N, C-alpha and C positions, 0 to 999 in steps of 0.2 A: 380461773379455769379457761384455757383456750386452746389446748392441744387435742389433737384427734379429729376424726371426721364427725360432723354433726349428724346425728341420727334423727333428732326432732327439735323444733323450736316453736314454742307457743307463748301467747300472752293473753292475760285475763284480768278482770278486776273483781268478779263475783264467782260464787260456787256454780251458778247457772252457766256462766260462760266456760267454766272449766269442764263441766259434765260431759259435753260431747267428745272430748278428747280422752277421757278415762279409759275406755275399752281398747282404743288404739295404743295408748301408752302401756297398759297392762300386757298386751300382746308383745309389744316391743321389748319390754323388760323380760318377759318369759323366754322369747327367742334368743336372747343374749345370755341371761343368767339362769335359765332352766326354770323348772316349775316352782320349786321352793324358793330359790333366790329371787326369781322375778317377782313372786308375790310379796316377799319381805321388802323388796325395793319399792314396790308400788305402794304398800302400807306406809312406809316411811315418807315417800314422796307426798302422799295424801296429807299426812300430819304436818309436814313442812309447809305445803301449799296453804292449807286451812290456817296455820299460824300467820302466814304472810297476808292473807286476806283479812282475817278477823283482828288480829293483834297489831301487825306492823302497819297495814294501811287503814285499819279500823273501818273497813267496809265502804270507804269513800269511793264513789264511782269514778272520780277522775285519777286515782291512784291505781297503777297497774302492777301486776306480777308478771315477771318475765322468765320463762323456763327454757333452758338449753340442755339437751341430752347429747352427750358425745361418747364415742367408741374410743377408749384409751388402750386398745390392745388386749390386755388381759383383764380389763375391767370396764364397767359402765359408769360414767360420772354425770350427775345432774346438778346444775346450778339453779337455785331459785332466788331471784332478785326482786326485792320490794322497793317500791318508790320511797317510802317513808321509813318508819322505825324498823327495828329488827330484834334479834335475840340479845338477851343480856344475861343468859345462864352460862355457867361454866359447864364443861364437857366431862365431868367426872361421873363414871357409871355409879348408880345407886342399886346395889344388889336387891334391895327389898322393894323396888318400885312396883312390882306387880302385885304386892300383897296390900297396897294402899292407893286404890284408885280414886279416893276421895280428896286427893291433894287438889288445891286450887290453882297451883302454877307449877311449871316445871315437868308436868307429866309428859307433854309432847316431846320434849327434848330427850327424856329418858327412854320413851318408847322407840324413838329413832335410833338412839345409840345402841339399844339392843337388837336392832334389826339389820343395820347396814355394817359393812366392813370399816367405813370411815366416814366421819362427819367433821367438816370444818366451817368455822364461822369467819367471814372476811368482810372488809369494808365496814367496820364498826356495827356488825351485825345485819347489815342490809343484804348481804349475800350468804346463803347457806349452800354448801357443797356436800352431796351424798355420793358415796362410791361403793359399788358392790363388784366383787370379783366374778368373773365368768365361770360358772360350773353348772354341771347337770344339764347343759343345754342340748337339745335334740340335734343330732348331726343333720346336716342338710342331705337330703336324698339326691342321688345322682339323677341326671336325666336319663330316660330310658334309652337303651341301646336300639339301633335300627332293627326293625323286624326282619327276622331271618327269611331267606328265600324259601319258597314252598318245598323245595327238596331237602332243606336242612332241618334237622330236629332241634327245637329250642333247648337251650341248656338248662339243666336242673337248677332250681332255686333252693338253696339250703335254708333251714330255718333261721340261721344267724344273718342272712343277707337282708338288709333293710328293704321293705317294700317301696318300690320307686313310684312316686306320684308327682310328676312334673306337670304344671299348668302353664298354658300359653295364652295370653290375652293381649290383643292389639300388639302383637309381635314381641311382647316380653315374656320371658320364660322364667318361672320362680317356683320355689318348693311349695307343693300343695299342701304339705303337712302343717306348715305355718299357717296357711290359709285356714285350715280346719280348726286350728287352735283359737282363731279369733272368734268363732261362733260361740254363742251362749248355750246352744242345744248340745246334748250329749251324743256323741258319734262314734260307732265302733265299726271297724272293717275287718272281715276274716275271710280266709280261704274255705271255700265250700268243702273241698276234698279232705282236708286234714283238720278243719276246725280251728286252726291256728289264727289268733288274733294278729293282724299285720299292723293295726293302728287303732289306738284310742286317743281322741283328742282331750285337751285339758279338762273340758267340762265332764267328759265321761270318767276320767281318772278321779276327779273329785267326787263324782257321784258313787262310784264303786270303791273308793278309798285306797286306790293303788298308786304307787309312784310310777314315774316314767320307766325306771328300770325294771319294776315288777311287772308292768304291763307287757313288756317284750316277750315274757314266757308264758303268757296266758293262752288258754283255749276258750273258745266261745262257750264250751259247756261249763267252765268255771263260773260264768255270770248268768248263763241262760240254760239251765239244765233241762228245761222242758221244750226245747226247740225242735224236737223230732217231728212234730206235727206240721212244721213249716217246710220240711225238705221237699224240694221239687217245685217250689213256687218261686217266681221271679219277683213278686210284689205281694205284700200282705201287711195289714194293720191288725194288731192284736193286743188285747189287755191280758197281761200275764204276770208272773213273779220273777224277779231276778235276785240274784245273791250278791251281796257285798263281800268284802275281803274277810270280814269277821264271821261270816257264814249266815248273817241275818238276811232273810228274805223280805222284799218290800214290793209293793204293787207298781207296775209301770204300764204305760202304753208305748208299745214298740212299732215303729214303721220300718219294715225290711224290704229291701229291693236289690236286685243285682246291678252292678255298675256297668256292665256291658249288654248289649242287646243280645238276645238269644243264647245267653250263656250265664252259668252261675259260678263261674270260677272265683270271683270276688263278690261278696255280699256286703252291703252296708246297712246299718241300722241306726235310727234316730230314736232316742229313748226319752220319755218324760216321766219323772217321778209323780205319781198320782197318790202317794200316801197322804192321809187325812192332815197330818200336821204340815206337810209341805203346802198343800192346797190352802190350808188355813193361813200359813205365813204369807202366801201370795195375796190372799184376800185382805189380810191386815195392811200389806203394803199399799194395795190399791185404795183401801179405805182412808189410809193416811194422805194419799195424793188427793183424793176427793175432799177431804176435810180441809186441807190447806187451800183448795180452790174456793171454799166459802169465804175465806178472809179477803178483806180489801187490800189493795196496794197502798203504798205511801202516797201522801198528799204533798207534793213539793213545789208545784208550779203556781201556786197562788200567792199574791203579794202580801196578804193580811194574816195568813195562817199556814203552818206546816205541821203535818202529822206523819210521825214514824211509829213503827210497830216492832215488837219483838214476840216471837212464837217458838217456844222449844218445849215439846212434849217430853215428859219423863220417859215414856216409851215411845212407839211409833205414832200412837194416836193420844189425843189430848182431852182432859176434861174441861179445858178452858176454851172459850171462844170470844170473839169481840167483833164489833162493827162500828161504822160511823157513817154519816151522811152530811156532806157539805152543801149548803144552799147558797150558791154565789150571789143570787139576786138579793136575798134578805141578809146575807153575810152571817149566817148562823150555822154552827157546827154542832150536830147532835151525835152522841156516841154512847157506848155501853161496853162493859166487860164483865163476864161472869166466870165462875169457878165452881163446877159441880163436883160433889163428893165422889171420890173415887178416881180410877184411871182406866185406861184401855177401852175395849170395845163396848162394855155396858155403859160407861160413862159417855163415850162418844156419841152413842144413839140418843141419849137424853140431851146432850148439848145441841145437837142437831135440831131437836124439837124445840128447845129453849131458844135457839137462834131464830126460829121462824116466828116465836111469839114476840120476841123483842123487835124484829123488823116490822111485824104488824102494828105493834104498839106505837112505833114512831111514824108509820105511814098512814095510819087511820085514827085521827084524833076523835072522830065521832064514836068509834068503838071503845077507845081505851082512855080518852080524856086528854086535855091539852097539857097539863102540868106534868113535871117529872114524877112527882108523887102518885098521881092518878095512874100513869103509865106502869109504874112498878107495882101498884096495887092490882091492876088488871092482870099483868103477867103472873103475879103470885097466885091469884085466884084460879086462873086457868090451869097453871102448872100444878098447883096442889091438888086439884080435882082429877087431872088426867094422868100425870106420869111422875109426880114428885111425891107420891103417897108413902113410899119407903125410902126416901132419900131426901137431900136438901141441897141448896146452892147458895153461894154468896155472890153479890152482883153490886155494881155501881153504875149509874148512868149520869150523863152530864149534857149541858147545853152551854156553848160558848157563844154569846151574842156580841159581835164586833161593833154593832150599832150602839148598844148600851155599854159595851166594854165590861161585860160581867161574866163570871163562870158560875152557873148553877149547877148543883150536884144533888143526887138522892141515893142514898146507900142502903144495901140490904146484906149486911154482914161483912163486907169489905170495909174494915173499920178506919181506914186512913188512905190518903192519897198524897202525893208529893207536889209541892208548890214551889217553883223558883221564882224569887223576887229580888231584884237588885244584885243578882249574881249569887244568891244564897238559897240552897234548896233545903226545905224543912217539911217534916210531916204535918199534915193537916187532919186532925181526928174527924171521923165520919161514922159514928156508930149507927147501928140500925139492925133489926131482926133479919134472920136468914130467910131466904125464899123457900117455900114449901112445908114450913113447920105448922102453919095455920092459915086460915083464911083472913083472920083477924089479928093482924100484927102491925107494929110501928115501925116505920122506916125513917131513918135520919136524913134530913135535908138542910141545904144551906146555900149561901151565895157569897162570892168573894169578887172583889175588883180585879180587872184584868188590864194590864198596862203593856205597851209595846215592850218586847224583850222578856216578858214573863213566860213561864211555862208550867204546864201541868202534866203530871205523869200518873195515870191510873193503871194499877197492877193487879194481878191475881195474888192470892195468898202465898204462893210460892215465893215471889219476889219480896213481899213484906216480911216473911219469916227470915230470908237472908239478911235483910236490912234492919231487923229488929233493934240491934244494938247500936245502930248509927245515929249519931246526932246530926246537927246542921252541917251541911257540906258547901263549900264555896265552889260553885260550879255554874258556868254557862250552859245553855240548853245542849249543845253538841257534846260538851264534856259530860253532862249528866247521862245523855243517851249512851255514850261509849262506856261509861262506868257501869251502867245497868246491863249493857250487852256483854261487858267483860265478865262481870260476876255470874251472869246467866250461863255463859258458855265455858266457864272455867270449873273444872273438876267434874265429878259425877253428880247429876241432878237428882234431888231427892222429891221433887215434886214437879208438876207441870209449871211452866214459867211463861207468863204472857204479860204484855204491857202496851198501852196506848200513850204515846208521847205527843203532847200538843204544844206548839210553840206559837205565841202571839208575836207577829213581826212588827 
């Protein structure tokens, strides 16, 4: 791909580096391909970009993904180039793809094929080109005509004439409607005299469930029947009910004000959906971000040890958590991972409490004891008494002592971990009773030798279930990590998936 004007060009190696560009790309796609086409192109791009990050480049920080968006006249084309591997799938449509989301591979390509007008694979799979025809794009509003002289009467504006909103910043004039579509808040503008809606931005059209074409013929009374009490006010904030296209009313907080001083010719309203389910969804998203903040980052800068992690909740919030602490002076790595029964918000509340107990157990030996067995017994006693009375959890904790070159472990229901030795990864049994069943339980413990090049992978039950039929595998550490990452992010997850991967260098 190399023809047409460049609309955007970005490069990244991680999802976090891509995130700041997403809103701008979505607005760009919508401005050229319309509301529906732009969203379809955006979803297809996300799927392709994630494939490039996770599967082609295998999340290696030195490997980049390069994206170029071009205007090809009657279409918009996107090229996604990865530094390393690429797609190896054919491009034949599978009509039944959406009836089977549990497929472990090929889903991404099928989703993209159903969304865009064309998908091409070039350069042995390292470059993927997506193309979407331009359609349903909002026409650019013309710049407003010069104001008439005082003696002249302004021309009548017919309902079919688009409402002009040109914005000038630092000498540049552009279409203000496109600017409004970039905002995440729902915005509605209408004529006070007639009630005719002159513009609804993209967020508002999604909120009320109208298309761009349908919104052009709406009146403010169609979505805000009870607005009579606001007549005559130039500014107001109110909690009221609005109506969707299907006639369903829902609670909102609406902020209304006139666009011009001392006149109500054009009113603008910013709307926030305050229905319980919407507020709950926002709360869950915030809780998910908070939970991820509890997790430690990867340890990659130490000469003797490397720690990498995987964390994929089944839903937005996980019943798994983990932690570790590296003592560089004593050259000792302590860590733990646990899997609480259940998923979602109830499990997340209990995992937060359990995380506090594990941190206390490893930070205060006078309270919990010095050995791993004593620490696990202390965590179990406190948890069973306080918050695991009607639940249980599986856990395993470990200590890597680089001075003695040993890996010690103690298990409470996570009945195996993975040990890589001599390039061969095999399961090591680690039986033990679950946390929370009783104050008097037996936990399994043991110790294995650790040599340079060895690695140990401690996982939650979700990963062990996925690998239950796997025998010994010939893999070095980074191959094992990539393998685990791949099976964890391929297909629909049936459980929370977490792993702590420890490499002895």
